[in-house]
N, C-alpha and C positions, 0 to 999 in steps of 0.2 A: 168668519173668517176672512181676514185681507190679506190678499197678496202684496200689496202695497197699499200707499196712500189713497189712491182714487180707483181701485178697481175692488171688485168684490167676487170671490170664487164661489161657483155653484158648489152644493154640497152631492148634488148629483154626481158630477163629474169625481170628487172625494170620493164617494161609496163606491161607484165603479171602480176605482182605482184599488178602494180596499178590498172587494169582493175579487178583482183578477188577481192580486195578491194572495188571498186565503185560497183560492182555487189553486192556483199553482204552488204554495205550499203543500196543499193536500194532496197532489199530485207526486210532488216528488217525495213526501211520506209514504204513501201507500205502494209509489212504483217499488220501492225496497222489498217490500211483500212481510213487511215484519208479522210477528205474532202479537208482541207487546211492544208498546212504544212507552219510556219512563222518561217523564222530564222533571228538571229543577222547580220550575214555577208554575205557571197556569197556562192555559191552552184557549184559543176562541173558540167560541162554542159551535161556528161553521166547521172547525178541524175535526171538534169534538164528534158532532152527528157525522160526520164524512169517516170516519175511521169506527164507529158503532156501527155506521152500514156494512161496513166493508169486514167487521168481523175480527177488529182490531182491538184489543185491549189497551186502555188507556192508565197511565199510574202517575199523577200529579205530585207536585210539592214534595220531592226527593232530594233531601240533601245532596249537594255534590258529593261530599265525600264517600257518600251510598252510592250515589251513582258509578264512580270508579269502582269501589269494591264490586258490585254487581257487574262491572264491565269485566274485570279481571277474574272471574269467576266463570263468568259465560263465553269469554273470547270475544266479547263484542267492542266495538268503540264508542266514545263517547264524542258527540258532536256538539260543539258551542253554538252553531247557528246551522239554519238550514240549510245555508249556501256551502255549506262543507258536506253535504251528501254525495257521493258518486253519481253519475250520471246513467 
């Protein structure tokens, strides 16, 4: 991975950044105390493992239209990004 033509970025730095991001994401999710997390696409295995350890069920690959219907029936909100979660 080249940052610019003359420098090479360390994979250790990139892996640490990814681990930090995933840890923060897992924290934000579990901080909401959900019983179930339903997502439109897939989830990183670190997040899957964290949710499993916390006893939180995960449902993946759900169409957006179905997510909206589930949210409507349960009174929940659909978030498009982890950054939209309340603090």
